[in-house]
PLY file of the C-alpha trace (Angstrom):
ply
format ascii 1.0
element vertex 198
property float x
property float y
property float z
element edge 197
property int vertex1
property int vertex2
end_header
114.38 49.61 19.46
111.65 48.87 21.52
108.55 47.35 20.65
105.59 47.45 22.88
103.25 44.71 23.25
100.08 44.82 24.75
99.24 41.66 26.52
95.85 42.91 27.90
94.24 43.14 24.64
91.60 40.75 23.74
91.67 38.76 20.87
88.62 38.98 18.83
87.21 35.58 18.28
85.32 34.81 15.30
81.83 33.49 15.58
81.52 30.29 13.80
78.36 28.56 12.17
77.99 26.30 15.17
77.35 29.21 17.39
74.65 30.60 15.26
73.08 27.18 14.94
73.03 26.79 18.57
71.20 30.17 18.85
68.76 29.48 16.09
67.93 26.19 17.49
67.26 27.93 20.83
65.02 30.39 19.22
63.14 27.82 17.44
62.53 25.87 20.52
61.36 29.01 22.18
59.09 29.88 19.37
57.57 26.28 19.23
57.06 26.26 23.02
55.11 29.44 22.89
53.02 28.20 20.08
52.29 24.84 22.14
51.29 26.94 25.09
48.89 29.24 23.11
47.40 26.11 21.48
46.91 24.44 24.79
45.14 27.49 26.10
42.89 27.81 23.12
42.01 23.96 23.28
40.98 24.42 26.84
38.67 27.18 26.10
37.18 25.33 23.24
36.56 22.28 25.45
34.99 24.35 28.02
32.74 26.06 25.32
31.87 22.50 23.89
30.89 21.17 27.38
28.55 24.21 27.95
27.05 23.74 24.46
26.54 19.99 25.42
24.84 20.95 28.63
22.41 23.37 26.80
21.51 20.86 24.10
20.73 18.24 26.87
18.50 20.89 28.65
16.96 21.88 25.33
16.29 17.95 24.69
14.74 17.65 28.15
12.35 20.57 27.53
11.39 19.35 24.10
10.70 15.67 25.62
8.62 17.20 28.27
6.51 19.19 25.97
6.07 16.23 23.60
5.01 14.20 26.67
2.57 17.00 27.55
1.26 17.50 24.29
0.33 13.74 23.97
2.95 13.04 20.97
5.08 10.14 21.57
8.09 8.82 19.67
7.93 8.00 15.87
7.32 4.46 16.60
4.23 4.93 18.76
2.81 7.37 16.17
3.43 4.89 13.34
1.57 2.17 15.39
-1.24 4.45 15.97
-1.44 5.31 12.36
-1.48 1.63 11.32
-4.36 0.81 13.75
-6.25 3.75 12.52
-5.67 2.74 8.96
-7.04 -0.78 9.60
-9.95 0.58 11.31
-10.61 2.95 8.37
-10.56 0.05 6.06
-13.03 -2.00 8.10
-15.41 0.87 8.15
-15.04 1.63 4.22
-16.16 -2.08 3.84
-19.18 -1.21 5.95
-19.83 2.11 4.12
-19.63 0.06 0.80
-22.15 -2.34 2.02
-24.43 0.39 3.10
-23.94 2.00 -0.29
-24.89 -1.16 -2.19
-28.03 -1.47 0.22
-27.02 -4.87 1.48
-27.39 -3.40 5.20
-30.55 -1.06 4.60
-30.65 2.35 3.76
-29.25 5.59 5.04
-32.79 6.98 5.41
-33.94 4.07 7.71
-37.21 2.59 7.55
-39.24 5.75 8.71
-41.13 5.76 5.28
-42.29 2.11 5.56
-43.25 2.78 9.25
-45.49 5.85 8.25
-47.18 3.98 5.44
-47.80 1.13 7.98
-49.33 3.48 10.53
-51.83 4.98 7.81
-53.08 1.59 6.79
-55.99 0.36 9.14
-58.50 -2.57 8.90
-61.27 -3.08 11.02
-60.81 -6.23 13.33
-56.88 -6.22 12.60
-54.19 -5.11 14.90
-50.41 -5.30 14.36
-48.18 -6.53 17.27
-44.78 -6.48 15.65
-43.20 -4.90 12.65
-39.73 -6.23 11.54
-37.36 -5.32 8.59
-35.11 -8.15 7.48
-32.67 -9.05 4.81
-30.99 -5.55 4.95
-34.24 -3.80 4.41
-35.42 -5.84 1.39
-38.05 -7.79 3.26
-40.72 -7.04 5.89
-42.47 -9.06 8.37
-45.79 -8.05 10.20
-47.11 -10.01 12.92
-50.50 -9.33 14.39
-53.96 -10.49 15.38
-57.27 -10.33 13.73
-60.95 -11.67 14.42
-61.23 -13.15 10.98
-59.39 -14.63 8.21
-61.23 -12.20 5.82
-59.91 -9.21 7.76
-56.42 -10.72 7.44
-56.59 -11.10 3.53
-58.09 -7.43 3.04
-55.27 -6.14 5.28
-52.66 -8.19 3.23
-54.13 -6.72 -0.08
-54.14 -3.12 1.27
-50.44 -3.58 2.43
-49.33 -4.99 -1.00
-50.86 -1.96 -2.71
-49.23 0.65 -0.27
-45.89 -0.99 -0.14
-45.26 -1.33 -3.91
-43.46 2.06 -3.89
-41.03 0.72 -1.35
-40.39 -2.66 -3.15
-42.03 -4.82 -0.55
-44.34 -7.60 -1.55
-46.03 -9.74 1.13
-46.31 -13.08 -0.66
-46.73 -15.31 2.18
-48.87 -15.64 5.08
-49.04 -17.92 8.30
-52.47 -18.15 10.12
-53.10 -19.81 13.36
-56.37 -19.87 15.41
-56.37 -19.31 19.14
-59.26 -19.39 21.58
-59.56 -16.69 24.11
-61.69 -15.80 27.05
-63.84 -12.65 26.48
-65.58 -10.71 29.18
-64.96 -10.40 33.10
-66.55 -13.72 34.04
-64.60 -15.47 31.20
-67.68 -17.56 30.41
-67.67 -16.72 26.82
-64.90 -17.77 24.38
-63.92 -16.23 21.08
-61.73 -17.22 18.19
-58.76 -14.99 17.64
-56.63 -15.42 14.46
-52.78 -14.90 14.71
-51.12 -13.90 11.51
-47.85 -13.24 10.30
-47.29 -11.53 6.70
-43.92 -11.74 4.90
0 1
1 2
2 3
3 4
4 5
5 6
6 7
7 8
8 9
9 10
10 11
11 12
12 13
13 14
14 15
15 16
16 17
17 18
18 19
19 20
20 21
21 22
22 23
23 24
24 25
25 26
26 27
27 28
28 29
29 30
30 31
31 32
32 33
33 34
34 35
35 36
36 37
37 38
38 39
39 40
40 41
41 42
42 43
43 44
44 45
45 46
46 47
47 48
48 49
49 50
50 51
51 52
52 53
53 54
54 55
55 56
56 57
57 58
58 59
59 60
60 61
61 62
62 63
63 64
64 65
65 66
66 67
67 68
68 69
69 70
70 71
71 72
72 73
73 74
74 75
75 76
76 77
77 78
78 79
79 80
80 81
81 82
82 83
83 84
84 85
85 86
86 87
87 88
88 89
89 90
90 91
91 92
92 93
93 94
94 95
95 96
96 97
97 98
98 99
99 100
100 101
101 102
102 103
103 104
104 105
105 106
106 107
107 108
108 109
109 110
110 111
111 112
112 113
113 114
114 115
115 116
116 117
117 118
118 119
119 120
120 121
121 122
122 123
123 124
124 125
125 126
126 127
127 128
128 129
129 130
130 131
131 132
132 133
133 134
134 135
135 136
136 137
137 138
138 139
139 140
140 141
141 142
142 143
143 144
144 145
145 146
146 147
147 148
148 149
149 150
150 151
151 152
152 153
153 154
154 155
155 156
156 157
157 158
158 159
159 160
160 161
161 162
162 163
163 164
164 165
165 166
166 167
167 168
168 169
169 170
170 171
171 172
172 173
173 174
174 175
175 176
176 177
177 178
178 179
179 180
180 181
181 182
182 183
183 184
184 185
185 186
186 187
187 188
188 189
189 190
190 191
191 192
192 193
193 194
194 195
195 196
196 197
């Protein structure tokens, strides 16, 4: 009997677990490498986008600063200092307005009423040279000249009657006599009374 042996046949090898493990690891490395390449690509795109955004933000800040300077607005510190300075000036003015409201600095209407009354009062032989309101509008001084003491006394009485409505009282008087030359040749001399009523 004869038996035939085929020596050319291949023997089928059995794939072992190691072979599968090596192939699995290779596929895993390939997958991780592709993910890493993809992440690198997207990261570069995001960095480029971020740089472009930073440039546009810097340009917008420059435009905003230029507009702020053009409109006169400064940074917050300068505005705070200006506000503080204005507040102190306002406080000083409040004190002044308070003094005016109390009447310590005169009245808001001024002294036109008193001046009008003074202009309507006339006395022969008397003329006024100076009119002064003192003590924050609570007192008045009138300086003038007269030809006689009696004319000054009549004028003072008329002033007191007329200025009662304003609260002025002329209670003091200063009189002085001065000799002046009268006429073109200055040969005649006359007495002139200088007065001050207050």
